[in-house]
KOLBA-746963 format. One line per 4 residues: number of its first residue (from 1); their letters; for each residue z, x, y of N, C-alpha, C, O, CB. Coordinates in pm, 1 decimal. Each point is the difference from the previous one (the first is absolute). Glycine has a CB too. Layout:
residues N
NUM> A> Z X Y Z X Y Z X Y Z X Y Z X Y | ...
//
This chain:
residues 181
1> MSYM> -2031.0 13029.7 10258.8 98.3 16.3 -102.1 -9.7 -121.3 -100.1 1.4 -113.1 48.5 151.0 246.1 116.3 | -161.1 -118.9 -285.7 -8.9 -107.7 -93.3 142.7 -59.3 -32.0 106.1 56.9 25.4 -318.8 52.5 -121.7 | 199.1 -227.3 39.1 126.0 -78.3 -37.7 93.5 83.6 -96.8 122.8 -0.1 8.3 -257.9 -223.7 15.3 | 62.3 294.0 -115.1 66.6 72.8 -89.2 88.5 132.3 41.7 96.0 49.2 -59.2 -281.0 -149.5 -69.5
5> NRLP> 118.2 143.1 255.2 79.6 122.7 49.3 126.7 -66.1 69.1 111.2 50.9 -14.9 -329.5 116.2 57.7 | 200.5 -273.2 27.6 120.7 -70.9 73.0 95.5 -54.4 -97.6 111.4 -21.3 47.8 -253.5 -44.5 142.9 | 126.4 36.6 -321.3 96.0 -61.5 -79.2 128.3 64.1 -11.1 100.4 -70.8 -7.6 -277.1 -9.9 -102.1 | 186.1 210.8 107.8 137.7 74.4 -7.4 67.2 -34.4 136.1 121.4 -20.0 -1.2 -204.2 227.5 -156.1
9> NYLA> 16.1 -215.9 271.3 66.4 -21.6 122.4 56.1 -136.4 3.9 112.1 -20.1 46.8 -257.6 179.5 62.5 | 64.2 -263.6 -161.6 53.3 -138.2 -14.0 112.5 -28.9 -85.8 89.3 -80.1 27.7 -299.0 28.7 14.8 | 199.4 135.3 -171.1 117.9 -5.8 -83.9 131.5 61.0 57.9 106.7 -58.7 -17.7 -270.2 65.6 -165.6 | 157.0 106.1 249.8 101.9 63.9 73.0 60.0 -119.1 109.7 119.5 -29.5 -0.2 -245.7 289.0 -34.4
13> LGVL> 46.0 -311.5 110.4 37.8 -91.0 95.5 71.6 -118.8 -61.0 103.9 -40.7 52.0 -291.1 118.7 84.5 | 137.4 -134.2 -242.3 52.4 -117.7 -65.9 133.5 43.6 -60.6 90.0 -83.9 4.0 -324.2 -17.3 -53.0 | 260.3 219.5 -6.3 130.1 35.4 -67.7 88.0 16.5 124.3 116.7 -38.3 -9.7 -210.5 162.1 -214.5 | 50.7 -70.4 341.8 93.5 35.8 91.2 52.5 -134.0 73.0 117.0 -9.9 37.0 -231.3 248.7 -13.6
17> LLVL> 9.4 -351.4 -3.6 31.7 -126.3 40.0 106.7 -67.3 -87.6 92.7 -65.5 47.7 -319.2 56.5 43.7 | 205.8 31.1 -232.5 91.3 -65.9 -74.3 134.8 59.5 -10.3 99.2 -68.4 -25.2 -284.7 -7.8 -84.5 | 188.9 203.2 129.2 148.5 73.4 -1.5 51.3 -55.3 129.3 106.3 -60.9 -12.0 -155.8 300.0 -118.3 | 0.1 -232.7 249.9 56.6 -48.1 130.9 43.9 -141.8 -10.9 105.9 -29.0 55.7 -252.5 183.0 69.8
21> ASCS> 68.2 -264.6 -201.3 34.4 -117.4 -6.6 128.1 -15.1 -95.3 83.4 -88.8 17.5 -325.9 31.2 41.0 | 249.5 146.3 -154.1 115.1 -22.7 -92.8 133.4 65.1 48.1 105.9 -20.1 -59.5 -274.9 11.4 -128.7 | 158.9 88.2 299.6 112.1 56.3 58.5 58.1 -79.3 107.3 -16.1 36.0 116.6 -71.9 168.4 -177.9 | 157.7 -315.0 30.6 60.0 -69.9 101.6 133.7 48.5 54.2 87.9 50.0 -70.1 -209.1 -224.6 -27.1
25> RENR> 128.4 155.0 230.7 127.2 57.9 68.9 124.8 -91.7 -61.8 -10.5 -113.6 -46.1 -125.5 191.8 290.6 | 250.7 -2.1 -233.5 117.3 -74.8 -55.3 43.4 -103.9 113.0 24.6 34.1 115.7 58.0 174.7 -269.1 | -77.8 -306.9 117.9 42.6 -124.7 111.4 139.6 -52.3 -20.5 27.8 -117.3 24.9 -267.5 31.2 -18.5 | 333.0 178.4 -54.5 146.1 -40.6 -19.7 57.5 -11.9 126.7 -4.9 92.0 81.6 30.5 17.8 -291.5
29> DRLF> 31.6 -222.5 232.9 80.0 -30.0 118.4 163.6 4.0 -33.3 52.6 -97.1 -54.5 -262.4 -54.4 142.6 | 277.3 255.0 -56.4 140.1 24.6 -30.3 84.0 -96.2 51.5 0.4 -17.7 121.8 -40.7 236.8 -127.8 | 120.9 -292.8 -75.2 92.1 -110.4 42.2 140.5 66.2 34.9 52.4 -8.3 111.2 -177.8 -172.2 -267.0 | 183.2 251.7 39.4 119.6 73.9 22.1 9.2 104.3 -104.3 -74.8 2.7 -97.7 186.7 -195.3 202.2
33> VLVY> -19.3 277.5 -81.6 38.1 115.3 -110.1 117.1 -13.6 -69.4 100.1 -31.3 64.4 -203.5 177.5 61.6 | 112.2 -128.1 -252.4 101.9 -6.7 -94.3 36.9 138.3 -20.5 -81.9 83.7 -37.8 6.2 -292.5 -67.7 | 210.5 237.8 132.1 61.6 151.7 -2.7 103.3 -17.8 -113.8 71.6 -99.5 -10.8 -94.9 173.9 282.2 | 24.1 38.9 -360.7 98.4 7.4 -99.6 71.1 143.3 23.6 -37.9 91.3 -73.5 -100.1 -253.1 -98.5
37> PNLQ> 217.0 183.7 247.9 71.9 130.2 21.0 112.8 33.0 -78.9 61.3 -90.4 -56.9 -130.4 66.7 262.3 | 102.6 136.6 -215.5 135.7 59.4 -40.8 29.5 -39.1 -157.0 108.5 -42.7 -39.3 -13.3 19.4 299.0 | -198.6 43.1 -334.0 25.9 -13.2 -157.7 44.8 141.0 -38.6 -79.3 90.0 -27.8 -107.7 -279.5 -27.0 | 313.5 201.5 55.0 47.6 124.0 -50.5 40.3 19.7 -141.1 67.5 -84.9 -58.2 -6.3 97.6 270.6
41> FEFE> -103.5 104.6 -273.4 40.3 23.5 -140.8 1.1 156.7 -29.5 -43.6 78.0 84.7 -59.8 -312.0 -155.8 | 155.9 279.9 -54.9 15.3 121.7 -21.8 -109.6 36.1 -102.0 -28.1 -79.4 -89.8 273.5 69.9 153.7 | -304.7 122.8 -52.0 -91.2 55.4 -100.7 67.7 88.5 -74.6 21.0 109.9 51.3 -205.1 -135.4 75.4 | 230.8 0.9 -255.5 58.9 90.9 -79.2 -47.5 110.3 -46.2 -120.3 0.9 -26.0 200.6 -157.0 -10.9
45> AGLN> -9.9 265.0 16.3 -44.2 140.8 -49.5 -35.6 -22.0 -143.5 60.6 -85.9 -64.0 93.2 226.4 222.1 | -243.2 -72.4 -209.9 -29.6 10.1 -138.7 -89.2 -94.2 -51.0 -8.9 -1.9 -122.8 208.6 89.3 101.1 | -279.5 -179.1 95.4 -60.1 -107.2 -50.5 -136.3 57.7 -74.7 -54.6 102.2 41.3 166.7 -265.8 150.4 | -153.9 101.3 -286.7 -91.2 35.0 -96.0 -148.0 -25.4 42.8 -35.0 -118.1 1.3 216.6 71.6 -165.4
49> PNFP> -274.3 142.6 199.8 -134.8 7.4 47.7 -91.6 -81.3 -102.0 -90.0 -67.8 49.6 136.4 302.9 66.8 | -33.3 -234.1 -233.3 -76.4 -54.1 -90.4 -8.4 -155.6 -5.6 -82.6 -55.8 -72.2 132.3 262.8 -37.2 | 37.9 -275.0 187.4 -0.6 -152.2 6.9 0.2 -34.2 152.2 59.6 70.7 81.2 73.4 -105.1 -312.0 | -196.7 -67.8 262.2 13.4 -34.8 160.7 142.4 -37.3 14.2 56.4 -58.0 -92.8 -300.1 -36.6 136.3
53> QVKA> 311.4 126.3 75.8 121.8 -46.7 42.7 -0.2 -94.3 80.8 -72.8 13.9 98.2 140.8 162.3 -131.3 | 8.0 -296.7 20.7 -6.5 -126.2 75.2 155.1 -27.8 63.0 104.3 -4.9 -65.3 -312.8 -94.2 -104.3 | 193.5 83.3 307.3 118.1 -52.4 63.5 -44.8 -154.0 37.8 -104.2 -27.0 59.8 194.7 277.1 37.7 | 4.8 -344.6 -142.3 -23.1 -133.7 20.0 102.3 -52.3 97.1 115.0 43.9 -0.4 -216.3 -64.1 -224.6
57> FTPL> 58.1 -79.6 313.6 77.9 -75.6 85.6 -30.7 -127.8 -14.2 -111.2 -41.4 32.7 132.8 204.1 109.4 | 74.6 -243.3 -193.8 -14.9 -160.8 -7.5 120.9 -72.2 -7.1 92.5 42.1 -69.5 -290.7 -16.2 -43.5 | 207.1 -132.8 179.5 -98.7 -72.0 76.0 6.5 59.4 152.5 109.2 29.8 48.4 -85.0 -252.9 -208.6 | -128.0 236.6 222.6 -2.8 41.7 136.3 -53.1 -118.0 90.7 -112.0 -47.3 -19.3 76.5 293.6 -58.0
61> PTNF> 108.4 -286.2 163.9 -20.5 -114.6 83.5 -155.0 15.9 85.3 -18.2 100.8 68.3 310.1 -125.1 -46.9 | -380.3 -63.5 -29.8 -128.4 22.7 73.2 9.0 -15.5 162.4 -59.8 68.9 82.6 -55.0 -157.5 -301.7 | 196.1 -9.2 241.4 23.5 -28.9 136.7 -125.9 -62.7 63.2 -17.3 3.3 121.8 185.3 185.8 -111.7 | -253.1 -244.9 -92.8 -121.9 -34.9 45.6 11.0 -131.0 103.5 -53.7 -6.2 110.6 -46.3 111.9 -339.4
65> LDLA> 176.9 -201.7 170.6 15.5 -132.9 90.2 66.2 35.4 126.8 -38.4 -50.4 105.5 61.9 -102.9 -304.0 | 82.0 244.2 193.3 78.0 41.9 130.4 -105.1 66.2 80.4 -4.0 -32.6 118.6 240.9 70.9 -224.1 | -316.9 42.6 65.8 -83.5 78.9 83.4 -110.3 -84.8 60.2 -42.0 22.1 113.5 95.6 177.6 -250.8 | -100.5 -297.6 59.8 -104.1 -95.2 41.7 59.8 -88.6 121.0 -58.9 -26.3 104.8 -46.8 20.8 -354.4
69> QQNG> 219.1 -29.7 217.0 91.2 -104.7 108.1 11.7 92.8 119.5 -34.1 -40.6 111.1 199.3 -105.8 -290.2 | -122.0 260.0 162.5 45.6 79.9 130.2 -136.1 30.9 73.5 7.9 -0.3 122.9 217.0 120.8 -233.7 | -336.9 -96.3 60.9 -129.3 7.7 57.4 -80.8 -118.1 39.2 -112.4 11.6 48.9 122.1 172.2 -169.2 | 49.3 -299.0 98.2 -63.1 -125.7 28.1 -118.1 -25.7 -91.9 -86.0 -77.3 42.3 160.5 98.7 192.3
73> VDTS> -89.0 27.9 -343.9 -113.9 -18.1 -90.5 25.2 -107.5 -116.9 101.4 -1.7 -69.8 -160.8 247.9 124.5 | -44.9 -332.7 -64.8 1.8 -106.9 -99.6 -40.3 70.3 -145.4 -113.8 44.6 -14.6 45.5 -238.4 206.4 | 153.6 200.7 -284.5 -31.3 70.1 -107.5 -130.5 -7.4 -73.1 -52.3 89.3 -66.6 270.0 -106.6 63.5 | -266.5 -116.6 28.9 -141.4 -26.6 -58.0 -92.4 72.4 58.7 -102.3 14.8 -66.8 149.0 -221.1 17.4
77> LVAG> -43.6 258.7 157.8 -94.2 103.1 77.9 -17.0 138.0 -68.9 -102.3 67.8 10.0 179.2 -176.3 205.9 | 27.3 141.6 -283.1 -4.3 132.3 -63.6 -100.3 5.6 -127.3 24.6 -58.1 -105.6 223.6 90.5 188.3 | -346.8 33.2 -62.6 -106.9 23.8 -107.1 26.1 118.2 -81.1 -51.7 10.6 -111.2 -111.9 -112.5 252.5 | 245.7 197.8 -89.9 13.8 116.6 -89.7 117.3 75.8 56.2 39.0 -15.8 115.7 -289.7 31.1 -179.7
81> IFPL> 310.2 74.9 -29.7 109.5 84.8 41.1 -34.5 137.0 -48.2 15.1 25.7 -119.4 156.9 -211.1 112.5 | -218.3 277.7 91.9 -58.7 122.7 -34.2 96.9 115.0 15.8 92.8 -9.6 80.3 -309.6 -84.0 -15.3 | 196.7 216.6 -148.2 102.0 107.4 10.6 -57.9 78.1 147.0 -118.8 11.7 30.3 178.7 19.9 -333.6 | 40.4 9.8 371.4 -29.7 78.8 135.4 41.4 133.2 -1.9 -77.6 87.9 37.3 102.9 -280.6 84.6
85> DARL> 106.6 223.1 -167.4 48.3 146.7 -0.9 114.1 0.7 -91.2 59.7 -104.2 -27.3 -130.1 161.3 264.6 | 105.9 67.6 -290.1 114.1 25.0 -86.7 36.1 134.0 8.2 -87.6 82.0 27.4 27.8 -250.5 -173.1 | 182.6 206.7 125.2 44.8 136.1 -7.3 119.3 -0.9 -81.5 73.0 -96.8 -21.3 -166.5 159.3 237.6 | 107.9 80.3 -268.9 112.5 25.9 -74.0 53.4 129.8 60.9 -73.1 98.0 14.2 -10.5 -220.2 -226.9
89> TALD> 230.3 120.9 253.2 53.5 102.2 65.1 129.5 71.9 -63.0 101.5 -67.2 -18.5 -206.0 -54.2 207.3 | 101.0 253.7 -220.6 115.2 56.3 -57.1 117.3 6.9 109.5 -18.7 53.2 109.4 -134.8 80.6 -276.7 | 258.5 -183.3 134.9 112.3 3.4 93.3 82.7 131.2 9.8 43.1 44.3 106.4 -35.5 -283.1 -152.6 | 9.9 295.6 -73.8 86.9 136.0 -0.2 -75.4 115.3 -39.0 14.5 104.1 64.0 181.8 -224.3 -122.3
93> VNNY> -282.0 114.2 -47.2 -86.2 144.2 -40.5 -136.5 -50.3 55.0 -38.2 -116.6 -9.8 165.3 216.3 -237.9 | -200.6 7.9 310.3 -118.7 -27.9 61.6 -118.6 47.0 -108.0 -87.8 81.3 28.6 202.4 -52.2 224.5 | -103.0 -85.4 -363.2 -96.0 48.3 -93.6 -37.6 -100.8 -107.7 89.8 -32.6 -77.6 -1.2 255.1 123.4 | -212.6 -277.6 -61.2 -62.2 -84.1 -107.5 -90.2 77.4 -72.8 -93.3 -61.1 -52.1 112.8 -136.1 175.3
97> SFIN> -11.6 337.6 -140.9 -102.5 68.7 -67.4 -28.5 -33.4 -151.4 -101.6 33.4 -60.9 161.0 136.1 224.5 | 60.8 -250.2 -220.8 -22.8 -35.1 -140.9 -82.6 -129.3 -20.3 -33.5 -37.8 -112.3 249.8 152.0 63.3 | -250.2 -185.7 172.6 -81.6 -117.4 -2.6 -147.9 33.8 -3.8 -49.7 68.4 89.5 228.1 -187.5 32.0 | -252.2 71.0 -226.7 -151.0 10.3 -2.0 -67.7 -116.5 71.4 -95.1 20.0 75.6 110.8 101.6 -293.2
101> SMSV> 31.3 -238.3 194.7 -68.8 -125.8 64.2 102.6 -106.8 -7.8 108.1 6.5 -58.5 -350.8 51.3 -11.2 | 194.5 -154.9 135.6 104.4 -122.2 12.2 -81.9 -130.2 23.2 -106.5 0.0 61.7 299.2 151.0 47.0 | -138.3 -256.4 -159.7 -62.2 -136.6 25.9 132.7 -98.3 33.0 112.8 18.0 -46.1 -341.3 23.9 -131.3 | 193.9 -133.5 254.3 84.3 -88.9 34.6 -46.9 -141.3 -27.3 -106.1 -41.6 46.8 183.5 204.9 108.6
105> LICP> 6.3 -240.9 -235.2 -38.9 -116.2 -66.4 86.0 -116.0 41.3 121.7 18.3 -2.2 -203.4 118.3 -183.5 | 35.2 -253.7 223.1 72.2 -116.5 25.1 -40.3 -113.2 -90.1 -117.9 -4.8 -35.2 143.2 81.0 263.4 | 61.7 -170.8 -270.7 -40.7 -103.9 -84.2 103.0 -116.1 29.1 83.9 22.6 87.1 -191.1 140.8 -269.6 | 108.7 -271.7 125.2 85.5 -110.3 0.2 138.5 59.1 -45.4 -1.8 88.4 -85.7 -192.1 -264.8 37.2
109> ADEG> 307.5 135.8 97.7 126.1 34.4 -34.4 45.6 -33.4 -135.8 90.5 64.2 -53.3 -55.2 -83.8 276.8 | -99.6 -86.6 -285.9 48.8 -50.8 -133.2 -92.4 77.7 -105.3 22.2 -10.1 -120.6 56.4 -240.3 212.4 | -162.4 312.9 -51.2 -63.7 88.0 -113.0 73.7 132.0 -42.2 58.4 72.1 80.8 -273.3 -161.3 6.9 | 206.7 112.6 -216.8 72.4 117.9 -49.1 -34.3 125.2 57.9 90.7 74.4 37.4 -72.5 -185.6 -230.9
113> ECNL> -154.5 148.7 207.5 -48.8 101.2 40.6 -122.6 -11.7 86.0 -71.2 -95.5 -30.8 178.8 175.4 -154.2 | -148.0 -9.2 281.2 -127.6 -11.7 60.7 -117.0 75.0 -80.0 25.8 82.3 -87.9 103.1 -103.5 309.3 | -233.5 -6.6 -191.7 -136.1 56.4 -67.6 -53.4 116.9 90.8 -32.3 -12.5 118.1 -38.7 -228.6 -221.2 | 67.1 353.5 31.0 -59.7 99.2 85.9 -150.4 -19.9 50.9 -44.9 44.1 105.8 203.3 100.5 -229.2
117> QSDE> -234.1 -226.7 18.8 -135.9 -4.1 48.8 -20.8 -112.7 105.4 -94.3 12.9 78.1 19.6 81.0 -301.4 | 151.3 -198.5 231.4 -25.5 -111.8 89.1 95.6 -14.8 95.1 -25.8 -81.1 88.9 -81.6 -23.5 -249.3 | 218.8 166.2 165.4 108.4 -40.4 95.1 22.6 131.1 107.3 97.8 0.3 74.8 26.9 -170.0 -274.3 | -211.7 267.2 200.1 25.8 121.5 77.7 -36.2 -41.6 155.3 -105.8 -56.8 26.6 47.4 229.6 -241.2
121> VFYI> 153.4 -140.0 311.6 -31.0 -30.3 134.8 -12.7 138.3 79.3 -74.0 5.8 98.1 198.7 -240.5 -116.4 | -59.9 334.1 -20.2 -4.3 125.0 68.3 -28.2 108.7 -111.3 31.1 -20.8 -117.3 134.1 -61.7 309.9 | -224.4 197.5 -151.2 5.8 114.6 -100.0 -26.0 136.6 72.6 -35.7 9.5 117.4 -49.0 -167.5 -308.2 | 104.4 248.4 116.6 -33.0 140.6 49.0 -48.9 84.5 -121.3 62.1 6.5 -106.0 117.8 -19.5 296.9
125> EPQL> -302.0 79.7 -164.0 -67.0 71.6 -102.9 67.0 134.5 -6.1 71.3 31.9 95.1 -290.6 -155.9 -63.7 | 203.0 213.5 -141.3 45.5 132.5 3.4 -54.8 68.3 122.3 -106.7 -36.2 49.6 123.8 39.8 -296.5 | 59.2 100.4 298.7 -44.8 75.1 112.4 1.0 156.8 -37.1 75.5 50.8 -82.8 16.4 -240.7 245.1 | -180.6 251.6 -93.0 -15.2 148.5 -37.7 140.9 76.7 56.5 34.4 105.5 -53.4 -326.0 -113.4 73.6
129> QPFE> 353.9 -37.7 66.5 144.2 51.7 51.5 117.5 -81.8 -60.4 -14.0 -121.8 -10.5 -91.5 191.1 237.1 | 197.8 -21.3 -259.0 113.0 -82.9 -43.5 39.6 -81.4 99.0 -19.6 34.7 116.5 91.3 119.0 -259.3 | -9.9 -274.5 113.2 58.8 -80.8 94.6 131.1 55.5 42.5 80.8 51.9 -77.0 -198.8 -241.1 -15.5 | 133.8 174.1 225.4 139.4 42.4 58.9 77.8 -123.7 39.7 -13.5 -99.0 -71.9 -79.5 319.1 163.8
133> GEIR> 166.2 -226.4 4.5 114.4 -80.9 23.2 -61.0 -158.3 34.1 79.1 -94.3 -2.5 74.7 323.2 97.3 | -277.2 -248.3 -67.6 -38.0 -125.7 30.7 -144.1 -26.1 -73.0 -91.3 81.9 10.2 233.7 -71.1 219.6 | -152.5 -109.3 -290.3 -138.2 -34.8 -68.5 -41.4 -136.6 77.2 70.0 -100.7 -10.7 -14.5 212.9 -248.8 | -164.6 -109.6 331.8 -65.9 -104.7 49.0 -101.7 -59.0 -118.2 -83.1 73.4 -53.5 113.4 32.4 302.8
137> LQPG> -15.2 -241.9 -283.1 -89.5 -55.6 -100.7 -119.2 -72.3 75.6 1.1 -33.7 118.3 198.6 4.1 -291.2 | -297.1 13.2 86.7 -129.0 -55.0 36.7 18.4 -149.7 -16.0 67.8 -38.6 -95.2 -206.7 246.2 22.2 | 89.6 -289.4 150.1 -0.8 -150.3 -31.5 -105.5 -48.8 -80.1 -114.3 18.5 41.9 215.3 -47.8 155.8 | -82.9 -35.5 -316.1 -94.4 -43.1 -77.2 -78.5 -133.3 68.1 22.3 -34.6 116.0 122.1 142.7 -318.2
141> LRNA> -227.2 -168.8 125.1 -85.7 -103.9 41.8 50.9 -131.0 -41.8 -52.9 -102.4 43.3 -131.5 253.6 -51.3 | 285.9 -155.3 -75.4 45.9 -134.3 -73.7 59.3 -101.8 98.7 77.5 41.0 86.3 -21.9 91.5 -299.4 | -82.5 -243.4 206.7 61.2 -115.9 81.0 136.6 -31.7 -61.4 7.2 -48.1 -113.1 -239.3 -55.2 172.7 | 339.6 129.6 13.7 132.8 -37.0 -60.8 60.2 -133.9 24.3 116.1 -30.4 -27.5 -80.7 255.9 46.1
145> LRDL> -132.8 -309.3 40.3 65.2 -130.7 24.6 63.4 -66.7 -117.3 96.5 -74.4 17.0 -256.2 49.2 154.7 | 114.9 46.2 -278.6 51.7 -75.2 -120.0 149.5 63.0 -10.8 84.4 -79.3 -41.6 -334.1 40.6 -94.2 | 285.0 142.0 160.4 130.5 57.9 -22.8 79.8 -11.1 114.2 120.5 -12.5 -21.8 -206.5 159.9 -131.7 | 45.1 -145.7 281.3 89.0 5.0 95.9 4.8 -136.7 80.3 62.5 -4.9 106.0 -98.1 257.4 -104.2
149> RGES> -24.1 -353.0 -47.6 13.7 -122.0 72.1 119.9 -68.8 -56.4 41.4 -92.9 69.4 -287.4 74.8 -21.4 | 310.3 42.8 -157.1 110.5 -69.6 -46.0 134.4 46.2 73.3 9.5 40.8 115.8 -136.5 -68.2 -339.0 | 226.0 11.9 131.0 140.3 29.7 54.5 39.9 143.6 -22.2 70.8 59.4 81.4 -3.1 -294.6 -126.7 | -114.1 292.2 -67.3 26.4 123.4 -56.0 -107.7 70.4 -69.1 -102.2 -62.0 -29.2 309.9 -22.1 15.6
153> FRLE> -192.2 227.6 -19.9 -109.2 72.7 -63.4 70.4 108.5 -69.2 117.9 28.6 20.7 -299.2 -84.5 148.8 | 104.4 114.3 -251.9 49.5 126.6 -74.9 -88.9 109.5 43.5 -122.1 -10.1 11.5 207.3 -113.0 -218.3 | -11.6 233.3 231.3 -50.1 121.2 52.9 5.7 105.6 -111.9 109.6 19.4 -52.6 -35.2 -82.3 289.9 | -182.6 133.8 -279.6 28.9 118.6 -72.1 -84.7 127.3 59.0 -116.8 -12.0 36.9 169.6 -142.3 -248.7
157> LVFF> 19.1 276.0 216.1 -50.1 114.6 45.6 -27.6 73.6 -140.4 98.3 21.3 -71.0 29.1 -21.4 316.3 | -240.8 36.2 -285.4 -55.9 65.8 -116.2 -45.6 150.2 52.6 -93.1 24.6 76.7 9.7 -266.6 -192.3 | 169.3 330.3 56.8 -21.0 156.8 21.8 -68.2 56.0 -116.5 48.0 -20.4 -111.5 158.6 46.1 248.0 | -303.1 36.1 -123.8 -57.5 93.8 -104.3 30.8 140.1 40.6 -34.9 38.6 111.6 -152.6 -196.1 -169.7
161> LNQP> 252.9 239.4 -27.6 59.5 134.6 40.6 -78.3 109.8 -55.4 -60.9 -21.1 -104.9 284.9 -72.2 113.8 | -231.0 210.0 48.3 -76.5 95.9 -57.3 100.4 106.0 -65.1 -45.0 98.8 -58.1 -152.2 -145.1 229.2 | 327.6 24.2 -160.5 103.3 79.5 -65.9 125.5 -65.2 4.4 11.0 -91.3 81.8 -122.6 287.7 -28.6 | 226.3 -162.9 -137.9 114.3 -74.0 12.8 65.3 16.7 145.7 -9.5 105.4 63.0 37.8 -81.2 -319.5
165> SPFS> 34.9 -131.1 301.4 53.4 10.3 136.2 116.8 95.6 -8.9 92.6 -21.3 -78.3 -165.8 -215.6 146.7 | 69.3 342.4 11.7 95.7 100.2 8.4 129.2 -12.3 49.4 94.8 73.6 -27.4 -269.0 23.4 38.3 | 173.9 -201.8 69.8 125.8 -34.9 73.1 1.4 -157.0 40.1 -104.6 -64.9 -2.3 115.2 315.8 96.8 | 103.3 -303.9 -60.6 5.7 -120.1 50.2 -41.0 -17.8 156.0 38.1 83.3 82.2 132.4 -107.0 -264.8
169> VESL> -244.6 -81.0 218.1 -39.7 -21.7 123.2 33.9 -144.7 47.5 -51.5 -96.7 -56.0 -121.1 271.8 15.1 | 265.0 -189.7 151.0 32.2 -116.7 81.4 -138.2 -37.9 43.7 -70.1 88.1 49.7 313.1 -22.2 30.2 | -294.4 -200.0 -94.2 -134.1 -39.4 50.7 11.1 -119.8 65.4 85.5 -83.0 -30.7 -199.1 190.9 -137.3 | 21.3 -125.7 269.3 7.2 -121.8 90.6 -154.7 -55.9 -16.5 -95.5 74.2 22.9 296.7 23.8 166.1
173> FEMR> -215.9 -221.1 -226.5 -157.7 -52.9 -17.8 -9.5 -103.4 108.2 93.4 -77.7 20.1 -124.3 106.7 -289.0 | -79.2 -31.7 338.7 -22.9 -109.2 96.5 -152.1 -45.8 -13.9 -88.5 75.7 -39.8 275.2 20.3 206.5 | -205.8 -221.9 -131.1 -153.9 -34.4 -17.7 -23.8 -123.9 99.9 91.9 -75.4 31.7 -109.9 154.7 -302.0 | -99.0 -91.6 311.7 -35.8 -124.5 93.6 -137.2 -50.1 -59.8 -91.3 65.9 -49.7 211.6 27.8 284.1
177> FEAV> -108.5 -224.7 -215.7 -127.0 -83.9 -19.1 -35.3 -77.2 118.7 87.0 -25.2 83.4 -38.0 4.6 -317.1 | -178.6 -22.2 249.6 -32.1 -89.0 101.6 -58.3 -128.2 -42.0 -97.7 -5.4 -74.6 71.7 194.8 203.4 | 86.5 -294.0 -80.2 -47.8 -145.8 -32.0 -123.8 -15.3 70.5 2.0 48.0 113.3 224.3 -150.0 -139.2 | -332.4 48.9 -9.9 -132.9 -23.9 68.9 -46.1 -130.3 -24.6 24.6 -59.3 -105.0 -84.7 284.1 87.5
181> R> -19.2 -281.5 128.6 -56.1 -119.2 -17.2 -130.7 7.3 -67.8 -63.6 -102.9 -22.6 185.3 33.0 210.4
//
């Protein structure tokens, strides 16, 4: 077999080795978990689906220094704070069918508003089935260290509706992050 016949095999092997070399295992070492539970609010009836609906919580304490101290972690060892999980739960009506998608943003407490493009930490894309009484959000890839290392932060829940909200829904939002080495 000539060299020219083997060239596609060599190219395929080279591409495979390049792909395997670029896929490094995630070597995050979890130091502690930051939990933000029980953020309760009311989703009002009649909200306009033509504009994003924003629920803002500010200032919220980060508890970063307390958690680092409780876990015996030197804060200089924390290289990142990454989203772990989040959920929105209906407390009275078991129906979020009017929600099309949702983003969770965090930014410094002294900023007027968070930026949808750069401050997103959790999200949920539109689903084929309507959302029911609990929405589990997907973690984003953003390192939230800049926002959660200080004393307080601003949290914005941004809802994109597919119809006007037909009724009020008492809601509970919870989220967790992991501080890693």
